[in-house]
N, C-alpha and C positions, 0 to 999 in steps of 0.2 A: 719819375725820372730822377737821375742823379742831381740835376740842377735844382729840383724842387724840394729835395729832402736834406740837403746840406745847409742846415739852418744856423748852427752855432759857429763860433770862432774855431772851436776844436774841429768841427766837421769841415770847415773851409781850408784847413791845413792841406797843402798839396802833397802828393806822393813824394816829390823830391825833398820837401822839408821833413817829412816823416823819416825818410831814408837817412838824412843828415842827423836827425835827432837820435836815431837808433844807434849810431856809432858812438854817441856820448854815453859813458857809463851812468852818469847821474840821471839821465832822462829815460832809462830803460822802462821804468814803470809807467812814466808818462806816455811813452810810445805804445805800450801794450793797451793802456786804457783808451788812447786816441784811436788806435786801430779798431778796437772793439766797438766804440761809438760809431765809427765810420761804417762798419759792416752793418750794425743794427739800423742805422739811418737809411741804408740802401735797401735792406731786406724788408723792414717794416714800413708799410705805406703810411703817408701822412693823412690823418682823418680829422676833419673839423669837428668841434664840439657839437655842432648842430646835428651831426649825423647820429650822435648817441642820444640826444635829448628829444624823445618823442613824447608828446602830450599823453598823459595816461587816459585810457578809455574809461568813461564813467557811464553807469546805468543808474537812473533814479527810479526807485519803486516806492510809490507813495499813496497816501489816502487823504488828500487835502479836502477840507470842507470850509475854507475861510469865508466868512460872511454868510454862510447858508442859514444859520440860526443863531440865537442868543448864546447857545452853548457850543458853538463850533469854533475850535481853536484855529489860530492863524499860523502856527509855527511851521506846518508843512509848506505853505505857500512862501513863507519867508526863506525857508531852506532851499526850495527849488529856485527862487529868484536869485539868491546869493550864488548858487553854483552856476546858473546860466550866465550870470554877469561876470564871472571870474575869467581872467585871461589864462591861457595855457591849459585849460581844462576842456577835454574833448568829450562832451556828452553825446553819446551815440543813440540814446533813446530814453523814453520815460514810460513807465507802465503804472497803471492804477489798480487799486485793490480795495476791497471793503475794509472798513475799520471805523474811522471817525463817523462815517455815514455809509450808506449803500454805495456799491461800486458805480451805480448810475450817477449819483451825486458827485463822487470823487472824480470820476472821469470827466464830467461836464466842467467842474471847477478847474481841473488841470488844463483842459483844452482852452478854457477862457484865459487862464494865466499865461499860457504859452503864446496864445494869440496876441495878448497885450505886449508881450516881450519880443515878439518876432518882428523887429524893426531895427533899423540902424545896423549896428555891428553884430547883433544877435540873430542868427539864422533861425528859420522855422524848424521846430523840433518834432519828430514823429512821436505820437502818443498811442499807446496800446492798452486796450481795455482788458482788465484781468479778472481775478477770481471774485465771485459773488458771495462766497461763504468759505468756511473751513473745510468743506467737503467738495473740493474743486474737481473740475475736469480740465483738460488742456484748453487754453484760452489764447487769444491773440498775444497776450502778455508773455505767457510761458513759452510759446513758440518763438516769439521775437527775442527773448532772453537767450534761448538756446542758440538761435542764429547769430546773435552778437558774440556769444562765447565761441562759436565755430570760427568766427572771423579773427579772434585773437584774445589776448589777456584782457580781463575786465574787472573793474572794481564796482561793486554794487552798493549804492547808498540806499539802505532799506529803512524807510521812514514809517512803515506800517507793518502789519503782519507779514510773515515770510512765506505766505501761501504761493505766490507766483514763482518765486525762486525755488521753493521746494518741488513744485510740479515740474519745472524745467529740469531739475536734477533727477527727479523720478523718471522722466522720459529719456533723459540723456545723462546717465551717471558718469559716462566717460569724459564729460566736459568739466567735471568738478576741478580738475587740475588747472583749468584756464582762469579760475577765480583768483585774483591777486589779493582781494580783501572783500569781506562783507561787513560793512559798517552798519550795525543794527542798533536801533533805539530800544533797548530792553536790558534786563539784568538787574540783580540786587544781591546784597549780602543776606544771609539767613537772619531773620528776625527784624529786618528793616521794615518800617511802616512809612508809606508815602503820604504824609499828612502836611500839605503845603501851608496850613495855617500855623504851623509850629513857630513860636516866637511872636505871634501876633495876638494882641489883646482885643481886637475888634472884628468879630465875624458873627454871622447869624446862627451858627450851628455849634456853639460851645467849643469843643476841642477841634471841630472842623471836619471837613470832608476827608475821607481816606481814599487816595488814588490806588489803583491796582497797577501791576506791571502790564499795562494796557495791551501793547502790541503782542506780547507773549500770550496773554489770556485769550485774545481773539483767535489764535491758532497755535496752541502748544505743540501739537503733533508736527506742524511744519517746522517750528524752531528746532525740535529734537531731530528731525530728519536732516536739516541743514548741518546741525552739530555733528551728527553721525557721518556726514560726508567728509568730515575732517578738512574743511576748507578754511583758509585764514579768515579769522573773524575778530572784529573789534566791537566791543559793547560800549554804548554811550548810555549810562544808567541815570536814574532819577537823582542819585546823590551828587552827580556831576552837574546836572542841569540846574539844581536848586542853588548853586553858587552864584548864579547871575539872574537878573530879571529885567524885564522891559516895562517901564512905567510911562506915564504921560509925556514926560520930557524926552524919553527915548523915541516915542512915536513922533513927536514934533521934529526931532533930528532926522528920523527916517523919511518923513514927508518932505523935507527940504532937499533930499538927495537927488530925486528924479521923479518923473511922472509915475513910474511903477512903485517907487517908494511911497509916494503920496497915496496911491490907490491902496496899497497894502496897509498903510497906517489907518486909513478909513475903515478897512475891513476888520481891523483889530480892535476898534473902539468898543464894540459890544463884549468882546472877550475880556478886555481890560475891566470893563464895568462889572462883569461877573466876578473877577478876582478881587476887585476893590470892595464890592458890596457883600458878596456871599462868603468868599474865602477870607477876606480881611487883610489882603496884602496890597502894597502900593503898586506892585507890578506882577506880571505873570512870568512863569518859568518857560523859556523858549526851547523846549526839548529838542525838536527836530532841527532848529537852527544851530544848536550846539553841535549836532552831528555834522552838519554842513561845514561848520567852522573847523571841526577836526579834519575833514577831508581837505580843506583848503590850507590849513595851517596846523598840521599835527604837532609841530614843535612847541606849540603853546599849551600842550596837555601833558599831564603825568599819567602814564599808563604802565601796567605791569601784567605779567603772565599769571593766569589763574586757571583752575579747573572749573568747568561749568556743566550743568545738566539741568534738565527740566524736572523739578521735583515739587512736592508740596512743602511749603514753608510752615513754620510754627503758626498755630492759630492766633488770631488777634486777641481772643478772649479764652477763658478757661474752657468754656463750652463752645464747641464748633470745630470745623475742619479748616486747616490752614490753606491759604490760597495757592494755586498752582503758579509757580514762578520759575524763572531762569536763574538758578542760584549759583553763586560763585564761592569757592572755598580754596584755601591754600592746601588742604590735604584731600585725600581721596575718600572723605567721609560721605559717600553718596550711596544710595540704594541701587542706582543704575550705573551705567557706564558714562563717565564724564569725558569731556573733550577739552583741549587746551584752547583758551581764548585770550585776547588782549582786553583787559578791563581798565577803562579810563576813570580815575577816581577824583581828579581835581584839575583845575586850571593852574598853570604856573603863575598867572597874574590875572585874577578875575576882573580887576578894574580896567584892564585893557580891552575887555569884550565890549564891542560897540556894533549893534546891528546896522547902523548907518554906514559904517566903514565896510562891512561885508557886502553891501550893495552899491559901493561907489568905487569899484576897481577901475 
């Protein structure tokens, strides 16, 4: 209605006043502008900002195994907890996949974590069991992801192999356009070696363990299929995660945040012991938590467009075959067909990264 849209002093000018001003030569321009603003205010409806700001719909696809064994990392659980704790984030579902452990373990761990968090302001979250291997069939997870895409635009936080998402797109390729972003923990530059002991003088294995592009290696075909679907994709690589670490002080801060923070800190102790004693670092790299941090605060990261494809990297030694990796390059120097991705290479301020803050929204 007219009474609800005339908001400014210009709009409140009466028709009589406008007629009077029109007769004055000096105010002809003012009259024209005022008349235009008056017409626009009547024709264009007033819309509140809240009508434009809808929480983005998030799907978490993960392979958590926190606390399952001495070598079970905790970063998936930290990432899930951070996203579920954040305000303004609409998580519509969680799916599990093989990776860090069998899907039976990752599914059980996920349900346990969600159950622990399903209290207070955090609602119970549906969990869907996914692929058991890199040769999948349609699963609860792939069907649920397709249904979520049918319902509207979706961002997928992919913390494990891309098997579930690949199967969903295989069954329903028409839904690829509904993906607003796939945030995947994988990717590397040619020749990069994932050696977390670098810069450390105290570890049990000399130069140290060499990590692989783990999520890619578990199912390279799925990653290539998702790339070939030309969906928006953001890579959270090793070189980004190694810029921050969680040490014993960080776990104490985490434990002081909440009951779930205390539980997660307890689950992380064995993993930290492994990094302290075997790898020789004071803390561990929180790969998946970095991906969650990007989802929640993308402005804290420096990312750029790159071409990416699944290819064999250079061999680590003169004798041998290079590992299969999701390689990114600035040029089209690929044997296959690359796709454009967003590659995040560094934090704007690594010192500002604090796991306790991510779980204390």
